C-alpha positions as CSV (number, residue, x, y, z in Angstrom):
1,M,88.9,-88.5,-28.0
2,A,87.5,-89.7,-31.4
3,G,85.3,-86.8,-31.9
4,E,88.0,-84.1,-31.8
5,A,90.4,-83.3,-34.5
6,S,94.2,-83.8,-33.8
7,L,96.7,-81.0,-33.8
8,P,100.5,-81.2,-34.5
9,L,102.7,-80.4,-31.6
10,T,104.4,-76.8,-31.5
11,G,108.0,-76.6,-31.3
12,P,108.0,-75.9,-27.5
13,Q,105.6,-78.8,-26.8
14,L,107.8,-81.1,-28.9
15,G,110.8,-80.2,-26.7
16,M,108.8,-81.2,-23.6
17,W,107.5,-84.4,-25.3
18,A,111.1,-85.4,-26.3
19,A,112.4,-84.8,-22.8
20,Q,109.7,-86.9,-21.2
21,R,110.3,-89.7,-23.8
22,I,113.9,-90.1,-22.8
23,D,112.7,-91.0,-19.3
24,P,109.0,-91.9,-19.4
25,D,108.6,-92.4,-15.7
26,S,110.4,-89.2,-14.6
27,P,108.3,-86.6,-12.8
28,S,110.9,-83.9,-13.5
29,L,108.9,-82.0,-16.0
30,W,106.0,-81.1,-13.5
31,T,105.9,-77.4,-12.8
32,A,103.9,-75.8,-9.9
33,E,103.0,-72.5,-8.4
34,A,101.1,-71.7,-5.0
35,V,99.2,-68.5,-4.5
36,E,99.1,-67.6,-0.9
37,L,95.8,-65.9,0.1
38,E,95.3,-64.0,3.5
39,G,91.9,-62.8,4.7
40,P,88.4,-63.8,4.8
41,L,88.3,-66.2,1.8
42,D,85.1,-66.9,0.1
43,L,85.6,-70.7,-0.5
44,A,82.6,-71.0,-3.0
45,A,83.7,-68.1,-5.0
46,L,87.3,-69.3,-5.2
47,D,86.2,-72.9,-6.1
48,A,84.0,-71.5,-8.9
49,A,86.7,-69.3,-10.3
50,I,89.4,-72.0,-10.3
51,R,87.0,-74.4,-12.0
52,E,85.8,-72.0,-14.6
53,T,89.4,-71.0,-15.4
54,L,91.0,-74.4,-15.7
55,M,88.1,-75.9,-17.6
56,A,88.6,-73.2,-20.2
57,C,92.3,-73.8,-20.7
58,D,92.7,-76.4,-23.6
59,A,96.4,-76.9,-23.0
60,L,95.5,-78.6,-19.7
61,H,93.2,-81.0,-21.2
62,M,95.2,-82.4,-24.2
63,R,96.3,-86.0,-24.6
64,Y,99.4,-86.8,-26.5
65,E,99.5,-89.8,-29.0
66,A,102.5,-91.2,-30.9
67,D,101.7,-91.2,-34.6
68,G,104.2,-93.3,-36.5
69,E,107.5,-91.4,-36.3
70,G,105.7,-88.3,-34.9
71,V,103.2,-87.2,-32.3
72,T,99.8,-85.6,-32.2
73,Q,97.7,-83.9,-29.5
74,R,93.8,-84.1,-29.1
75,L,91.5,-82.6,-26.6
76,C,90.1,-85.0,-24.0
77,E,86.5,-85.3,-24.4
78,S,85.6,-85.6,-20.7
79,R,87.6,-82.6,-19.5
80,S,87.1,-82.0,-15.8
81,V,88.7,-80.2,-12.8
82,A,89.1,-81.9,-9.5
83,L,90.0,-79.4,-6.7
84,A,91.5,-81.4,-3.8
85,L,91.2,-80.0,-0.1
86,E,94.2,-80.2,2.3
87,D,93.9,-78.9,5.8
88,Y,97.1,-78.3,7.9
89,A,95.7,-75.5,10.1
90,G,96.0,-77.8,13.2
91,C,99.7,-78.7,12.6
92,D,102.6,-77.2,14.5
93,A,104.0,-76.0,11.3
94,P,101.3,-75.6,8.7
95,W,103.4,-74.0,6.0
96,D,106.2,-76.7,6.4
97,S,103.6,-79.4,6.2
98,A,102.0,-77.9,3.1
99,W,105.3,-77.6,1.5
100,R,106.1,-81.2,2.0
101,W,102.8,-82.3,0.6
102,M,103.4,-80.1,-2.5
103,R,106.8,-81.6,-2.9
104,E,105.4,-85.1,-2.6
105,D,102.7,-84.3,-5.1
106,L,105.4,-83.3,-7.6
107,L,106.8,-86.9,-7.5
108,R,103.8,-88.4,-9.2
109,P,104.6,-90.0,-12.6
110,A,103.4,-88.3,-15.7
111,D,101.4,-90.0,-18.4
112,L,100.9,-87.6,-21.4
113,G,98.7,-89.9,-23.3
114,R,96.1,-91.3,-20.5
115,R,96.1,-89.1,-17.5
116,P,95.6,-85.4,-16.7
117,L,98.3,-82.9,-17.3
118,F,97.5,-81.0,-14.1
119,A,96.3,-81.1,-10.6
120,T,95.1,-78.4,-8.3
121,A,94.3,-78.1,-4.6
122,L,93.2,-75.7,-1.9
123,I,95.4,-76.0,1.1
124,R,94.1,-74.5,4.5
125,L,97.0,-73.2,6.8
126,G,94.7,-71.2,9.2
127,A,91.4,-69.6,9.4
128,R,92.4,-66.7,7.4
129,R,95.3,-68.2,5.5
130,H,95.1,-70.5,2.4
131,L,97.3,-71.8,-0.6
132,W,95.8,-72.4,-4.0
133,Y,98.2,-74.8,-5.6
134,L,98.4,-75.7,-9.3
135,R,100.7,-78.3,-10.9
136,A,101.0,-78.8,-14.6
137,H,103.3,-80.7,-17.0
138,H,105.7,-78.3,-18.8
139,I,104.2,-79.5,-22.0
140,A,100.9,-77.6,-21.1
141,L,102.2,-74.5,-19.4
142,D,105.2,-72.1,-19.2
143,G,105.6,-69.4,-16.6
144,F,103.8,-66.8,-18.4
145,A,100.9,-69.1,-18.9
146,Y,100.7,-69.6,-15.1
147,L,100.4,-65.7,-14.8
148,L,97.5,-65.7,-17.2
149,L,95.7,-68.4,-15.3
150,I,96.3,-66.7,-12.0
151,H,95.1,-63.3,-13.3
152,R,92.0,-64.9,-14.5
153,V,91.2,-66.8,-11.4
154,A,91.8,-63.4,-9.5
155,E,89.5,-61.5,-11.9
156,L,86.6,-64.1,-11.6
157,Y,86.8,-64.4,-7.8
158,S,86.9,-60.6,-7.4
159,A,83.9,-60.3,-9.7
160,K,82.0,-62.9,-7.8
161,V,82.5,-61.5,-4.2
162,G,81.8,-58.1,-5.6
163,G,78.5,-59.1,-7.2
164,R,79.6,-57.9,-10.6
165,D,80.1,-59.6,-14.1
166,A,83.7,-60.5,-14.9
167,A,85.2,-59.7,-18.4
168,P,84.2,-62.1,-21.1
169,A,86.6,-65.3,-21.3
170,R,89.0,-65.2,-24.2
171,D,89.5,-67.9,-26.7
172,W,92.1,-70.3,-25.2
173,S,92.2,-72.8,-28.0
174,L,95.4,-74.2,-29.2
175,A,94.4,-74.5,-32.9
176,P,95.3,-70.9,-33.9
177,V,98.7,-71.3,-32.1
178,A,99.5,-74.5,-33.9
179,A,98.3,-73.0,-37.3
180,E,100.4,-69.9,-36.8
181,E,103.4,-72.1,-36.2
182,A,102.6,-74.2,-39.3
183,R,102.6,-71.1,-41.5
184,Y,106.0,-70.1,-39.9
185,R,107.6,-73.5,-40.8
186,D,106.6,-73.0,-44.4
187,S,108.1,-69.6,-44.5
188,A,111.5,-68.2,-45.9
189,A,112.2,-66.8,-42.3
190,F,112.1,-70.4,-40.9
191,A,114.6,-71.6,-43.5
192,H,116.9,-68.6,-43.0
193,S,116.9,-69.1,-39.2
194,R,117.6,-72.8,-39.4
195,E,120.7,-72.0,-41.5
196,F,121.7,-69.2,-39.1
197,W,121.6,-71.6,-36.1
198,R,123.3,-74.5,-37.9
199,Q,126.2,-72.3,-38.8
200,R,126.2,-70.7,-35.5
201,C,126.4,-74.0,-33.6
202,A,128.6,-75.9,-36.0
203,G,131.6,-77.3,-34.0
204,I,130.4,-76.0,-30.8
205,G,132.1,-77.7,-27.9
206,E,130.9,-79.0,-24.6
207,P,129.3,-76.1,-22.6
208,V,131.0,-74.9,-19.4
209,T,129.2,-75.6,-16.2
210,L,130.0,-75.1,-12.6
211,G,129.1,-78.7,-11.5
212,R,129.4,-82.1,-13.0
213,K,127.4,-82.8,-16.0
214,C,124.6,-85.5,-15.5
215,A,121.1,-86.2,-16.3
216,P,118.4,-84.0,-14.5
217,D,117.0,-85.4,-11.3
218,D,113.3,-85.9,-10.3
219,S,113.5,-82.6,-8.4
220,A,115.7,-79.6,-8.1
221,R,117.7,-77.9,-5.4
222,S,116.7,-74.3,-4.7
223,S,118.5,-71.2,-3.5
224,R,115.8,-68.3,-3.4
225,L,116.3,-64.6,-2.5
226,R,114.0,-61.6,-2.6
227,L,115.9,-58.5,-3.3
228,P,114.6,-55.0,-2.5
229,A,112.3,-53.4,-5.1
230,G,114.8,-50.6,-5.6
231,E,117.5,-53.0,-6.9
232,H,115.8,-53.2,-10.3
233,L,115.9,-49.5,-10.6
234,R,119.6,-49.7,-9.8
235,W,120.2,-52.1,-12.7
236,Q,118.1,-50.0,-15.0
237,S,120.1,-46.9,-14.1
238,A,123.5,-48.7,-14.5
239,A,122.4,-50.2,-17.9
240,R,121.3,-46.7,-19.2
241,A,124.7,-45.3,-18.3
242,L,126.3,-48.0,-20.6
243,G,123.9,-47.5,-23.4
244,V,122.1,-51.0,-22.9
245,D,119.0,-52.2,-21.4
246,W,118.7,-54.0,-17.9
247,S,118.5,-57.5,-19.5
248,A,121.8,-57.1,-21.3
249,W,123.4,-55.7,-18.2
250,L,122.2,-58.5,-16.1
251,I,123.2,-61.1,-18.8
252,A,126.6,-59.6,-18.8
253,A,126.8,-60.0,-15.0
254,V,126.0,-63.7,-15.4
255,F,128.8,-64.2,-18.1
256,A,131.3,-62.6,-15.9
257,W,130.1,-64.8,-12.9
258,M,130.6,-67.9,-15.0
259,R,133.9,-66.9,-16.1
260,A,135.1,-66.0,-12.6
261,R,133.7,-69.4,-11.1
262,S,134.8,-71.5,-13.9
263,G,138.0,-70.1,-15.1
264,A,136.9,-70.5,-18.8
265,D,136.6,-67.7,-21.4
266,E,134.2,-69.4,-23.7
267,I,130.8,-69.4,-22.1
268,S,127.3,-70.4,-23.4
269,L,124.1,-69.6,-21.7
270,G,120.6,-70.7,-22.5
271,L,118.3,-67.5,-22.6
272,L,114.6,-68.2,-22.3
273,V,112.5,-66.0,-24.7
274,M,108.7,-65.8,-24.5
275,N,107.9,-65.5,-28.3
276,R,104.5,-64.2,-27.5
277,L,104.3,-60.6,-28.6
278,G,102.5,-60.1,-31.9
279,S,101.6,-63.9,-31.9
280,A,98.4,-66.0,-31.5
281,A,99.9,-67.2,-28.2
282,L,100.0,-63.8,-26.6
283,S,96.9,-64.4,-24.4
284,V,96.7,-68.2,-24.5
285,P,97.8,-70.2,-21.5
286,C,100.2,-72.9,-23.2
287,M,103.7,-73.8,-23.6
288,A,105.2,-71.2,-25.9
289,M,108.7,-70.5,-24.4
290,N,111.8,-71.1,-26.3
291,V,115.5,-71.2,-25.3
292,V,118.3,-69.8,-27.5
293,P,122.0,-70.5,-27.0
294,L,123.9,-67.4,-26.3
295,R,127.7,-67.9,-26.6
296,L,130.5,-65.4,-26.1
297,R,134.3,-65.7,-26.0
298,L,135.2,-63.3,-23.1
299,Q,138.5,-61.4,-23.0
300,R,140.0,-60.8,-19.6
301,Q,141.0,-57.3,-20.4
302,W,137.6,-56.3,-21.3
303,S,135.7,-54.0,-18.8
304,F,132.3,-54.9,-17.5
305,A,131.0,-52.0,-19.7
306,E,132.6,-53.5,-22.8
307,L,131.1,-57.0,-21.8
308,A,127.6,-55.5,-21.4
309,R,127.8,-53.9,-24.9
310,A,129.0,-57.2,-26.4
311,V,126.0,-58.9,-24.9
312,A,123.7,-56.2,-26.3
313,A,125.2,-56.5,-29.7
314,E,124.9,-60.4,-29.6
315,L,121.2,-60.1,-28.4
316,R,120.5,-57.8,-31.5
317,E,121.9,-60.4,-33.9
318,L,120.0,-63.3,-32.4
319,R,116.7,-61.5,-31.9
320,P,115.4,-62.2,-35.5
321,H,116.1,-65.9,-35.1
322,Q,114.8,-66.5,-31.6
323,R,111.6,-68.1,-32.9
324,Y,113.5,-71.1,-34.4
325,N,112.7,-73.7,-31.6
326,Y,115.6,-75.2,-29.6
327,E,114.2,-78.7,-30.1
328,W,114.3,-78.3,-33.9
329,L,118.0,-77.2,-33.5
330,R,118.7,-80.2,-31.5
331,Q,117.4,-82.6,-34.1
332,D,119.3,-80.7,-36.7
333,L,122.5,-81.4,-34.8
334,G,121.7,-85.0,-34.0
335,L,121.1,-84.4,-30.3
336,G,117.4,-85.2,-30.2
337,D,117.5,-88.5,-28.2
338,S,119.9,-87.4,-25.5
339,H,120.3,-84.9,-22.7
340,A,123.1,-83.1,-24.5
341,Q,122.8,-79.3,-24.4
342,L,124.4,-76.3,-26.2
343,Y,124.6,-74.2,-23.1
344,G,125.3,-74.4,-19.4
345,P,123.2,-72.3,-17.0
346,V,119.5,-71.1,-18.3
347,L,118.6,-67.6,-17.6
348,N,114.9,-66.5,-17.3
349,L,114.4,-62.8,-17.2
350,M,110.7,-62.4,-16.6
351,P,108.8,-59.3,-17.6
352,F,107.8,-56.8,-14.8
353,D,104.5,-58.0,-13.2
354,R,102.4,-55.7,-10.9
355,G,100.7,-58.6,-9.4
356,F,97.1,-59.8,-9.3
357,V,94.2,-58.7,-7.0
358,F,91.9,-61.0,-5.1
359,D,89.4,-58.5,-3.7
360,G,89.4,-58.5,0.1
361,L,92.5,-60.7,0.4
362,D,96.3,-60.1,0.3
363,S,97.9,-62.4,-2.1
364,R,101.3,-63.6,-3.4
365,A,102.6,-66.3,-5.6
366,H,105.3,-68.8,-4.7
367,P,107.2,-70.7,-7.1
368,V,107.1,-74.4,-6.2
369,S,108.7,-76.1,-9.2
370,V,110.2,-74.9,-12.5
371,G,110.3,-78.3,-14.0
372,S,113.4,-80.2,-15.2
373,V,116.8,-78.6,-14.4
374,E,119.8,-80.0,-16.4
375,D,122.4,-77.6,-14.7
376,L,121.5,-74.3,-13.2
377,D,118.2,-72.3,-14.0
378,L,118.4,-68.5,-12.8
379,T,115.1,-66.8,-12.6
380,V,114.9,-62.9,-12.2
381,S,111.5,-61.3,-11.9
382,P,110.9,-57.7,-10.9
383,L,107.7,-57.6,-8.8
384,A,105.8,-54.7,-7.1
385,D,107.4,-55.5,-3.8
386,G,110.8,-56.7,-4.6
387,V,112.8,-58.8,-7.1
388,R,112.7,-62.5,-7.2
389,F,116.2,-63.8,-7.7
390,D,116.4,-67.5,-7.6
391,I,118.7,-70.3,-8.7
392,E,117.4,-73.9,-9.2
393,A,120.1,-76.7,-9.5
394,N,120.3,-80.2,-10.5
395,P,120.9,-81.8,-7.1
396,Q,123.1,-84.5,-8.6
397,A,125.5,-81.8,-9.7
398,Y,125.4,-79.2,-6.8
399,D,125.0,-79.7,-3.1
400,A,123.5,-77.0,-0.9
401,A,126.7,-75.3,0.2
402,A,128.1,-75.1,-3.4
403,L,124.8,-73.6,-4.7
404,Q,124.7,-71.0,-2.1
405,A,128.3,-70.1,-2.6
406,H,127.6,-69.6,-6.3
407,H,124.6,-67.5,-5.5
408,R,126.5,-65.2,-3.1
409,A,129.2,-64.8,-5.7
410,L,126.8,-63.7,-8.4
411,L,125.4,-61.0,-6.1
412,A,128.8,-59.9,-5.1
413,L,129.9,-59.4,-8.7
414,M,126.8,-57.7,-9.5
415,Q,127.4,-55.2,-6.7
416,A,131.0,-54.7,-7.9
417,A,129.8,-54.0,-11.4
418,L,127.3,-51.5,-10.1
419,A,130.0,-49.7,-8.2
420,D,132.4,-49.4,-11.0
421,P,131.6,-50.8,-14.4
422,S,135.1,-49.8,-15.8
423,Q,136.6,-52.7,-13.8
424,R,138.2,-55.4,-15.9
425,L,136.8,-58.9,-15.8
426,D,139.9,-60.2,-14.1
427,E,139.4,-57.7,-11.4
428,L,135.7,-58.8,-11.0
429,D,137.0,-62.3,-10.6
430,G,138.7,-61.4,-7.4
431,A,135.7,-59.7,-5.9
432,C,133.5,-62.6,-6.8
433,A,135.9,-65.0,-5.1
434,R,136.3,-63.1,-1.9
435,E,132.5,-62.6,-1.3
436,A,131.7,-66.3,-2.1
437,A,134.2,-67.8,0.4
């Protein structure tokens, strides 16, 4: 690594470094996706597309080094991509066998200084059915970065099997991303946002959760649903009728659900924000996601419509400051060396994605791991063929029955809010309790 210049860590990377440092042997910060491919697969074309894409992604080939009280990152000189091959086509349950293999692979210890930050495999389920699996440490990739990589592999594969040239590769260097953040940290906007968050979080109490508070486990417990594609249109229509966007409507539903399930009025959620639009990270696969604390004191006499408008107003107030990284805020408040958080559940509202095309194949992405889960992580993603609506939980805090009950309750509350947004929050409490029983 001696020949490469080192780079400082960006705020999102620093958060993942700090989390790994608390428990150096924990595999909980691995993330993973699997792309299901059905049809006559050209193995050579896919192999070449995967290798070309992953070789070009600087974030996957970094090594992290403690530097006094700080840490730097440096490109590994001998970057390489090893594509493992697994074959479960002869098993009685190929999908289950492949899933067990992926879950076991996620238990490998991470070493940010000496070992690769990723692994990838092609898993054969049958003559015409395969999975392309990609595991990466959260310090390297966020959810949007996975989409960038999958789309590029699909683009390269389709060009190779079609006998045409693919679009030129983009520059996936991390240097412009780090330089842009350095300029931000020297700006008046940074200082203003720092003071905003310090005042906002002064005296904040222990966040409300629906399970016991404990350190994250090495893996997560999942409750996953695929809702009809028309459900997102219903949310959009309901939100427009209230004068808000669909994200504010959905966040309001999560606030109301938390109140109904906990009995508490002051709720704090963690809201994941991409922070990519208009930035150097817009088209670079890397870890750029931030999380901002979104806190409200709910009033039982509020209608759901009033709550949705209160959420929209809060989002407008936070938006100019959402670039200030959560790990910086944790350090400002003296929380940097602990698992203490300023929010309970984390909400990830992913932008609409129309999917990717592998020519001649049917393809679909499957989430395998979202990484470390402190309490609850909710992921909502409108897709071309439905809406992904998942909850990941810390298994030390939630058993399977409790998690499924919470999931049912949230869906029930959303249906009640769709039916009549003039209902008061205490009326929605009852609907939530009845349906979750």
